[in-house]
N, C-alpha and C positions, 0 to 999 in steps of 0.2 A: 561750814564756817571757816575751816582752815584754808580753803581755796580763796576766800575773800582776803584773809591775812596775807597769803602768798601773792595775791594780785598787787599788793602794795610794794613789793620788791622792785618791779620795773619803774614805778614812780620814784622810789628812793634812788635807784641807780641813775636815772636820767635827770632828775632834778636836784638831788642833794649831793650825792657822791661826785657827780660831774663838776659841781661848783667847788667842792672841797679839794679836789685834786687838779683843778685847772692849772696847767703849767707846772705840775709837780716835778717833772723831770728836771726842770731848771732850778727849783728852789727848795725842794723837800729835804735834801740831804744837808743843807746848811741851816735848817731850823734848829732851834734849841730843843732839848728834850721836853721842856715845859710846853712849848708851842705844839710839838707833835702830840703830846698828851691831850691838849685842848682839842685838836682836830679829831683824835681818837674818841674823845668823850662825845663829840657830836655824832660820830659814827655809832657809838654805843647807845646813845639816846634814840636815834632813829630805829635801831634794831629793837629797842625796848618798846617803842610804839607798836611795832608789828607783833611781837611776842612778849607781852609784859610779865608773864609768870615764869620765864626761863632764865637761866644763867647766860651770860654773854657768849660763852663758847658754844652753848647749845643753840642759841639763836643763830649764830654764824653758820653752824653746821646745817640747821634746817633751811636756812636761806641760801646755802651754798655760796657764802661770802668769805673773804679773807679779812684779816684785820687791815686797817687802812695802810699801815706801814708795809705789810707783806704785799698788798696789792700794788702799791707804788713801786716797790722794789722789783716785782715780777714784770710790771709794765716797763720799767727802765731797762731791765735785762733783755726783754723782747726787742726794744728799740735799739739797744746796743748791738744785738745780733743781726739786726737789719742793716746797720751802718757798716759793720766790719767787712763784709764781702763787696761793698759798693764803693769803689774809688771815686765815683762821681758825686758822692754825697758830700755836702758842705762840711760836715763834722768829721769826715774820714781823716783829714790831716791832723786832727787832735788825738788820734789813737797812735800810741807808740808800740811798735812790735819789737820783740826781742831780736837782736841781730843774729843770734844763734838760732837755727831752725828748731832745735829741741826745746820743749817746754822746760821751764824752771822746775827743779826738783821739789821745791817747797810748794809752789802754787799750782803746778801742773798747767800752766797757761802759756800761750804764745805772746801774751800782751805784757808789757812792762809799764807799770805806773810811773808817771813822772815824779821827780823829787818835788815834794811840796814844802814850802817854807812856813806855812801856817796850818793850824788845825782845820780851819774852814775849808781851805783848798784841798786838804787830804780827804775831806768828806764829800767832795764834788761828785757829780754824776759819773764821770769816767773813773775816778779813783775807787768808788764804791762797788763797781762791777768788776 
């Protein structure tokens, strides 16, 4: 019986989660917390259909899924790491590197976020990684 329940995971990933996160690299970080919670509630409901008697965290563990926010963040991070070494990528010019070759002592990174004038801009794809 459990294998039937686990067979629903590929359906969820291909038909529901793919719609939820379509274009998420571009818009997820500028959503309000309320909108992110609404998306997460759809994610929670889909997991409840597969395993109705378990807590949300247990469902995610059995299905080997992350929360929607964690999934989008890790997806963005992978994408960012593909852009960094490729100067031919169209978004490469949007990345600002520290002029000094050593990483910053606070962030331990070679990347320097641009100064943002608004809260929305500070939460953009490049600022959040």
